[in-house]
C-alpha positions in Angstrom: 107.7 9.6 88.3 105.1 11.7 90.1 103.0 14.3 88.2 103.2 17.7 89.8 100.2 19.2 88.2 97.0 17.9 86.7 95.8 21.3 85.4 98.7 22.7 83.4 101.4 21.3 81.2 102.5 18.2 83.1 105.8 18.2 85.0 107.2 15.1 86.6 109.5 14.7 89.6 111.8 11.7 89.6 111.3 9.4 92.5 114.2 7.2 91.5 117.6 7.8 90.0 117.7 7.3 86.2 120.8 5.9 84.4 121.3 5.7 80.7 124.5 5.3 78.5 126.6 5.9 81.6 124.8 9.2 82.5 122.9 9.6 85.8 119.9 11.8 86.5 119.3 12.2 90.3 116.2 11.7 92.4 114.1 15.0 92.5 114.9 16.2 89.0 111.8 17.8 87.5 111.0 17.4 83.8 108.1 18.1 81.4 109.1 15.1 79.2 110.0 15.6 75.6 109.1 18.7 73.6 107.2 17.2 70.7 104.5 18.8 68.6 101.2 17.2 69.5 100.5 16.0 66.0 103.6 13.8 66.3 102.8 12.3 69.7 101.5 9.0 68.1 105.0 8.4 66.6 107.2 10.2 69.1 105.4 10.3 72.5 106.5 12.8 75.1 107.0 10.1 77.7 107.5 6.3 77.5 110.3 4.5 75.6 112.3 7.7 75.1 111.9 9.1 78.6 115.4 8.1 79.9 117.0 9.8 76.9 114.9 12.9 77.4 115.7 13.1 81.1 119.4 12.8 80.5 119.2 15.5 77.8 117.2 17.9 80.0 119.1 17.3 83.2 122.5 18.0 81.7 121.1 21.2 80.0 120.0 22.4 83.4 123.5 21.6 84.7 125.0 24.0 82.2 126.4 21.4 79.8 126.5 22.7 76.2 123.6 21.8 74.0 125.6 19.9 71.4 127.0 17.6 74.1 123.5 17.1 75.6 122.1 16.3 72.1 124.8 13.6 71.6 124.1 12.1 75.0 120.4 12.0 74.1 121.3 10.1 70.9 123.6 7.7 72.8 120.8 6.9 75.2 118.3 6.3 72.4 120.8 3.8 70.9 121.3 2.1 74.3 117.5 1.9 74.7 117.3 -0.1 71.5 115.3 2.5 69.6 115.1 1.9 65.9 117.8 3.7 63.9 115.4 5.7 61.8 113.8 7.0 65.0 117.2 7.7 66.6 118.2 9.8 63.6 114.9 11.6 63.3 114.8 12.5 67.0 118.5 13.4 67.2 118.2 15.8 64.2 115.0 17.2 65.4 116.6 18.0 68.8 119.7 19.5 67.1 117.6 21.8 64.8 115.2 22.8 67.6 118.1 23.7 69.8 119.9 25.7 67.2 116.7 27.7 66.4 115.9 28.2 70.0 119.5 29.4 70.8 119.3 31.8 67.8 115.9 33.2 69.0 117.2 33.7 72.5 120.4 35.5 71.3 118.4 37.9 69.1 115.7 38.9 71.6 115.4 42.5 72.3 115.7 43.3 76.1 112.6 44.9 77.5 
């Protein structure tokens, strides 16, 4: 992956196709990695072992696939990558809760 910026939140552009759990993310997809609170980075880094799962999740969200399906694809990739079951569960439920809260906030925003 190629970083697109050194000055702001890092975004990365895929230079190769990524495949995980039967799902494909094409060359050129741009991602910021996983959204993880900084305090948890030592346990759940934003890139690294989990990156393929993160890319699958983010790519399918941008393609209009519903969040629940994307969250389950994320979990399937984590399992395929051999991530420990406690981490799979922690990350899956964190993604589910974050998505539900984010969707609720977006739905209840007042137009300006």
